[in-house]
C-alpha positions as CSV (number, residue, x, y, z in Angstrom):
1,I,0.0,0.0,0.0
2,Q,1.2,3.4,-0.8
3,G,1.6,5.7,2.2
4,E,-0.3,8.5,0.5
5,V,-3.6,6.6,0.4
6,G,-6.6,8.0,2.3
7,G,-7.3,11.4,3.9
8,P,-5.4,13.2,6.6
9,T,-6.1,12.9,10.3
10,L,-7.6,16.1,11.7
11,V,-6.9,16.9,15.4
12,T,-8.7,19.9,16.9
13,D,-8.2,21.9,20.1
14,Q,-11.8,21.0,21.2
15,R,-12.8,18.4,23.7
16,I,-16.2,16.8,23.9
17,S,-17.0,18.6,27.1
18,D,-16.2,22.1,25.6
19,R,-19.1,24.5,25.1
20,K,-17.4,26.3,22.2
21,L,-16.2,25.0,18.9
22,A,-12.6,24.4,18.1
23,S,-10.5,27.4,17.2
24,K,-7.5,25.4,15.9
25,G,-6.9,22.3,13.9
26,W,-3.9,20.3,12.7
27,L,-3.7,17.9,9.7
28,C,-1.5,14.9,9.6
29,F,-1.2,13.6,6.1
30,P,-0.6,9.8,5.6
31,A,2.9,8.8,4.7
32,V,4.9,5.6,5.1
33,N,6.1,5.2,8.7
34,R,4.5,8.4,9.9
35,I,3.2,8.6,13.4
36,C,0.7,11.1,14.7
37,M,0.6,11.5,18.5
38,F,-1.8,13.7,20.4
39,D,-3.9,14.0,23.6
40,G,-6.7,11.5,23.0
41,T,-9.3,13.8,24.7
42,L,-9.1,16.2,21.8
43,L,-11.7,15.7,19.1
44,H,-10.1,14.0,16.0
45,M,-11.1,12.3,12.8
46,V,-9.9,11.1,9.4
47,V,-10.9,13.3,6.5
48,P,-12.3,11.0,3.9
49,G,-11.8,10.9,0.1
50,R,-8.1,11.5,-0.6
51,Q,-6.5,9.1,-3.0
52,D,-3.3,9.2,-5.1
53,T,-5.1,9.2,-8.5
54,Q,-1.8,9.3,-10.4
55,F,-0.6,6.1,-8.7
56,I,-3.9,4.3,-9.3
57,E,-3.9,5.4,-13.0
58,T,-0.3,4.1,-13.4
59,L,-1.4,0.7,-12.0
60,K,-4.4,0.5,-14.3
61,Q,-2.1,1.2,-17.3
62,E,0.0,-1.8,-16.2
63,G,-3.1,-3.9,-16.0
64,I,-3.4,-3.9,-12.2
65,D,-6.8,-2.8,-10.8
66,R,-6.3,-2.1,-7.1
67,N,-8.7,-0.4,-4.8
68,E,-6.3,1.0,-2.2
69,R,-7.5,1.6,1.3
70,R,-5.9,3.3,4.3
71,V,-5.2,1.1,7.3
72,T,-4.5,2.6,10.6
73,V,-3.5,1.3,14.0
74,M,-4.6,3.1,17.1
75,I,-2.9,2.6,20.5
76,S,-4.1,4.3,23.6
77,F,-2.4,4.7,27.0
78,W,-4.2,5.6,30.2
79,K,-2.8,6.6,33.6
80,E,-5.9,5.0,35.1
81,L,-8.7,3.0,33.5
82,H,-12.2,3.2,35.0
83,I,-14.7,0.7,33.5
84,Q,-18.4,1.6,33.9
85,D,-21.1,-0.9,34.1
86,G,-23.0,-0.9,30.8
């Protein structure tokens, strides 16, 4: 998989408990071996839709029809973990 497949991760300065909207945001574009670390209480998401169309077109010209997808791994660390009854 190419590192440039998929949209960037958007991290804002807003938390779910905030009463006002985010005033800042940071984009982390996908790349091979890139890591994006941030406070997990900040609202974050992956912006959909970005694909490397030139790469896909080159593959098609070579007879390779691939539908590339972004795969991410999320790892979280907690100082304390409180589990609530569901």
